[in-house]
LUMSETOR-693231 format. One line per field, with one value per residue (C-alpha): chain; x, y, z; residue number from 1. Coordinates in nm, 3 decimals, padded with zeros to 5 digits. Each point is the difference from the previous one (the first is absolute). Layout:
ch <- c(A,...)
X <- c(X,...)
Y <- c(Y,...)
Z <- c(Z,...)
i <- c(NUM,...)
// end
This chain:
ch <- c(A,A,A,A,A,A,A,A,A,A,A,A,A,A,A,A,A,A,A,A,A,A,A,A,A,A,A,A,A,A,A,A,A,A,A,A,A,A,A,A,A,A,A,A,A,A,A,A,A,A,A,A,A,A,A,A,A,A,A,A,A,A,A,A,A,A,A,A,A,A,A,A,A,A,A,A,A)
X <- c(-01.356,-00.209,-00.014,00.243,00.271,-00.046,-00.006,00.312,00.208,-00.062,00.103,00.331,00.062,-00.050,00.238,00.240,-00.037,00.011,00.296,00.293,00.164,00.335,-00.030,-00.324,00.030,00.260,-00.205,-00.284,00.284,00.088,-00.401,-00.011,00.299,-00.118,-00.312,00.115,00.205,-00.267,-00.183,-00.331,-00.111,00.192,-00.393,00.003,00.354,-00.088,-00.295,00.213,00.238,-00.293,-00.091,00.340,00.183,00.296,00.244,-00.172,-00.090,00.098,-00.196,-00.328,00.028,-00.015,-00.244,-00.263,00.060,-00.059,-00.304,-00.138,00.037,-00.130,-00.215,-00.313,-00.381,00.054,00.312,-00.228,-00.095)
Y <- c(-00.905,00.303,00.087,00.281,-00.159,-00.255,00.262,00.177,-00.346,-00.035,00.357,-00.036,-00.356,00.166,00.285,-00.276,-00.226,00.262,00.278,-00.003,00.272,-00.193,00.270,-00.063,-00.364,00.049,00.169,-00.230,-00.270,00.219,00.059,-00.424,-00.055,00.266,-00.131,-00.351,00.108,00.203,-00.311,00.202,-00.059,00.183,00.149,00.157,00.104,00.180,00.178,00.130,00.123,00.162,00.201,00.160,00.012,00.136,-00.262,-00.119,00.298,-00.157,-00.332,00.206,00.181,-00.262,-00.223,00.325,00.036,-00.360,-00.035,00.298,-00.202,-00.318,00.067,-00.239,00.160,-00.045,00.273,00.271,00.332)
Z <- c(00.643,-00.103,-00.419,00.084,00.130,-00.272,-00.242,00.166,-00.002,-00.357,-00.060,00.158,-00.133,-00.361,00.077,00.147,-00.304,-00.279,00.133,-00.163,00.160,00.195,00.269,00.043,00.005,00.265,00.239,-00.014,00.072,00.325,00.088,-00.037,00.204,00.269,00.041,00.021,00.302,00.161,-00.032,-00.172,-00.369,-00.280,-00.063,00.328,-00.058,-00.324,00.161,00.244,-00.252,-00.182,00.288,00.103,-00.357,00.099,-00.029,-00.339,-00.205,-00.328,00.113,00.095,-00.289,-00.237,00.170,00.043,-00.406,-00.048,00.207,-00.167,-00.320,00.136,00.269,00.089,00.052,00.384,-00.054,-00.203,00.247)
i <- c(1,2,3,4,5,6,7,8,9,10,11,12,13,14,15,16,17,18,19,20,21,22,23,24,25,26,27,28,29,30,31,32,33,34,35,36,37,38,39,40,41,42,43,44,45,46,47,48,49,50,51,52,53,54,55,56,57,58,59,60,61,62,63,64,65,66,67,68,69,70,71,72,73,74,75,76,77)
// end
């Protein structure tokens, strides 16, 4: 696994652990269930959602805000 992938996983894990919004937590739970049904990793599913945010606008917005606060050096442009 490359450093970028490891950093992304750490960001997603941190976001999931620190999120307190029940609606966001419900969306995360749905993504987890969908990923298991599709046979892909949760992180792959999360990447799909970030690329096509039409169904999960609040989740994507909150994650992007979190990422801007916590992003590791590999995400700096």
